[in-house]
N, C-alpha and C positions, 0 to 999 in steps of 0.2 A: 441072496440079493433081493428077492422079492420081499422078504420080511423086513430088510433094512433099507429099502429103496428111499424112503423119505429121509432117513438119517444121512444117507449118502448124498442126496441133493443138498441138504443143509450144510454138510461138510464142504462140498464144492463151492457153495456160495460164500462161505466164510473165508476159504482160500482166495477166492477172486477179490473179495473186499480188502483183504490184507495186501494183495498185490497192488491194487489201485492206490491204497494209502502210501505204500512204499514209493511208488512212482511219483506221487505228488510231493512227497518230502524230498526226494532226490532232485527233482526239478527246481524246487525252491532253493535248495542249497547251492545249486550251480547257476543261479540267475546271473550273477556278475560275470561268470565265465561265458555264458551265452551272449552277453552284451559287451564283451570286452573289446576295447579298441586299443590299438598299439600306435603310439606316437612315432611317426616315421623319422623324426629328427633324433629323439632320445632313445627310441626303441623300448620305452617303458609303457606299461599298460595304463591306459587312462579310461576311467569309467564316468567322469563328470561330463555333463552336456554343456556345450558352449553357450555362454550367456546366462547360465543358471543363477549366478550371483546377482546379476542385474534384475532378473525376473523376481528373485526373492525380495530385493529392495523395493521394486515397483509394487509388488503385492502388499508389502508392509505400508507403503505410503498411501495406498487407497483408503486405509482406515484412519488416516490422520487428517485434521482440518487444513484446508488450504487458504492462505491469506494473500490476496493480490494487492500490491501497492502501486499507486499511480506513478508512472515513470515521468522523469523530468529530463529534458534534453536541451542541448544548446548552451551558449554562454549565459543566457539569462534564465536558465533552468525552467524552460517552458513546460508546463504540465501537459501530458498527453493522455487522453482517456483510453482505457484498455479495450472497450467494446463499442465506442462511439467514434464516428469519423470526425476529423478536424473540420471546423466551420470554414468554408471557403467563400470568398467574395470576388466579384469582378468589378473593376472600376470602369465607369462609362467612358468610351473612347473620346479623347480630346478632339477638338476640331482638326480635321485633316487626317485623323487616324481611323483605321478600319477595324482594328482588332481590339477587343477589350483586354485590359491588363489585369492579371490576377493580383489580388490584394491579400497579403498575409496579415491577419488581424493582430498578430503579436509582434512581428519583426518590422512591419512597415510603420510609417508615420500615422498619427491618430486620424481616424476617418472623420470624426467630429470634434476638433479641438474645442475646449481644453480637456474633454473627456478621453481618457486613455482607452485604447481598444480592449484591453483586458477587462475593464469594468463591464463592458457589454457582455463579454463571454462569461464572466463570473456570475453575473445576474441573469444569464440566459435570455438576453434581450437581443433583438435584431437591429444592428446598426445600419442595415442596408437601405433604410428609407432616408430620403432627403431631409425630412423633418423629424428624424428620430430623437434629437435632443428635446424637441418641443412636445413629444408624445407623453401621455399619462397612462402608463401601463396598468397601474393598480387603481385608477379612478379615484384618487384621494384629493385631486385638485392641484397637485404639484407635478410639474414636468420632470422628465428624466434629468435635465440639466440642473434644475433646482434640487432634486434629490441628491445628485452627485455633489453639488457644492455644499450641501448640508450634511453629507455623509450619512444619509438615511437610506432606507430600502425602497427601491423603485418598484418592487413587486409585492410589498406588504402595506396595505392601506392603513394599518395601525401604527406604522413607523414612518413618520413624516416630519418635515421641517416645522418650525414654530408657526402656529396658526396666525399670529399677528401679521405675518407676511402676506396673508391673503385677506386682510380686512379692507373693505371698501367703504369710502365715504360717499354715500349716495345722494343725500339731500340735507340742506341746511334750513333750519327754522328758528325763529326767535319771537319772543313776546316781550314787549317793553312796558315798564311801569314808570309813569311820571310821578315821582314823589315830591310833594310840595310842602315846605314849611310855611304855612299860611299866616299864622298870627301868634301873638303872645300877650298875656295880660300881667306879666311879671314873673318872678321866680316860680318855677314849677307849675306854670299855667300856660301850656302850649297847645297849639292845634295844628293838625296836618290833614292833608287830603291826598288821594292817590287815584290815578286813572290808568286803565289799560290801553295800550297803543296798538295800532294795526301792525301786522307782521312785516309790512314793507317799510315801516318807519326807519329802522336801523340802516337800511340800504339807501335811503334818500340823502341827497346832499345836505350839508350842515345848514345852509340858508333855508332850505325847504323845511328842515326840522324846526328851526326857530320860528318860522312862519306858522307852522302847524300848531305848535304849542301855544302860540300867542293868539291865534285867531279861530281855531277850531273849537266848536262846542263839545267838550269832553264830559263823559259821565263819571263824576267823581264819587268816591267813597270817603266820607269825612269822619274825623274824630268826633264822637258824640259829645264828649265833655272835654274840657281843658284838662290835660294830664301833666304829670311831673316825671322826673327821672325814674327809670326802672319799670315803667308801665308799658303794657302793650299798646301800640298806637291805634290799631284797628281791632275792635272786639268781634265784629261780625262783618259780613259782606266780603268784598274783594280784599284778598290778602289778610284775612282775619287771623290773628295770632302769629303772623309772620315777622313783623317788625317790632322792635322794642327800643324805646328811647333810653339811651345810656346817659347822656348829659348834654347840657347846652352851655356854650361859652360865648364871650363877646370878643370880637376882633375889629381892628381898624381896617377899613376897606377904602381903596382909592376910587373916587368917582371920576371916570375918564372925562365926563362932560365938563365938570367944574375944576378938575385936577386937584380936588381937595379930599382929604380923608375923613371918613365918618364911621362911627361904631355900628356894627351889625351883629346879630346873633347867628351862631352856627350850631346846628344840632348834629350830634354823633348818634347814628342809628345802627343797631345790630340786626343783621339779617339772620333769622333763626331757621331758615330752610336747611334741611340736611345737606343739600348739594351746594350750599353757599357757606354758611358759618363764618361770615366776615362782617366787618363794620365799614360804614361809609359816612362821609360828612356832607351836609347840604346847608346852604345859607337860607335865611328867612327872606321870603319874597324875592327870589332871584330875578335879575334883569332878563330881558328877552334873549340876549346872546348867551347867558349862563344857564338857561333852562335845559338845553340838551344834555349838559353835563350831570344833571341830577337824575337822568333816566337810568333805571336798573333793568338789566336784561336777563331773561331765562332763555339761554340758548340750548337748542336741541340738535343733535346729529342723528340722522337716519343712517344706520350702518348695515352692512351685509357681509357675511363670511363666505367667500367664494372658494370653499373647500369642504371636504368630508361630507358631501351631500347637503350642505346648507345653502347652496346657491339659490337665490330668489327669495330667501326668508329674511325679510328686513326687520330690524328692531331699533328702538329709540333709546338714546342715552343723553341725559342732561349734562351740561358742562360741569365739570368737577365731580361727576358721578362715577361710580364703579360699575363694572360689567364683567361678564365671563365669556370665554370662547371655548366651545360653542355656547350660545345663549341657553340658559337653563342649568349650566354647570354650577354646582354649589359653591365652587371656589371663584370668587370675583377677584381675579388677579390683575385686572387692568383698570386704570383711572384715566378718564377723559379730561385732561387738565386744561385744554383750551379748544374753543371752537370759533372759527371765523367762516365767512361765506365761502372761502376758497380752500380751506385746509383745517385739519384737526391735529392736535398733539396728544399722543397716548403715552402714559408712563406705566412701566411694568418692570419686573425683575427677570433677568435671564437665568439660564440653567446654573450659573455660578453664584447667583444671589445678588449680582450687581444691578443697580437701578439703571434702566435704559429709557430713553425717550425717542419716539419715532414720530415723524410728521407724515401724514397721509393726505395727499391733495384730493380734492373733490373729483369724483369720476376718473 
């Protein structure tokens, strides 16, 4: 025993390890027996845990992406946000009422006709103000009502109605030129003179215009030499290179004082200014009452675009001249076809390519 003491201890340890191993194996083999349940109704052995199938499906769904769709309820399929409360409003109590009435922005009548309530909700705007239709949420110069009517965005300054709708006629100005066919020495030997008139001349009564042209000492620019057809009338000075004599013809004119007809010469003159490009006819030595009809005008409108940050920036456009909105845009898509002291007419093409004309009254 003393000689084999260590071997004996080793042998006992080996037997103990084998026993532990056997016990573990036997317990593992009888696991279902230890947790065996007997169904009272059928008497059969049941080892499954209640709800295990749902648990397995739930665990599997955790690894799958989840997509939430906006719900729509009611007859009109009203959209309901999943995580945001429905906008609620209260109508101010009518006279004699004490309690404010709740307003359903979808089912009730429009808060601000003709704008439907859903328009406010879709654009995330507050219709709770008394002046909500006249507010400009994106500061582009157009009100919410104007944006609704034009089907543009009330919350994006880059998407707005046509800028022509915000063009203002601020001021009217004109310069008159009294063109006088003064004399002739025969065929292709004609002479003319021209004088600039004060800005208020066009607005004066006709009788005052006649008096002014007959009695006022005007500063004239005269044709240096007698000229013929096809020549520029004024080579330097006022209106140099602007007017060209096209032709001169003779017509019978009735003299109202004598009730007799007599021949007189009429000159057809071409206006070469880019904003004019037309021709006009004047008689030689016109009578006092005929002189106002020979006056040519350069009319100018002072305009302002009351939108997209251009408010207060005035610019000038000559009659029959082209311009852009905003000023400085390379595409001059608008033509100022007519200017009067009280209104202007602007011609342009709409989004469909059709030519439109709009009248804008002064101020």
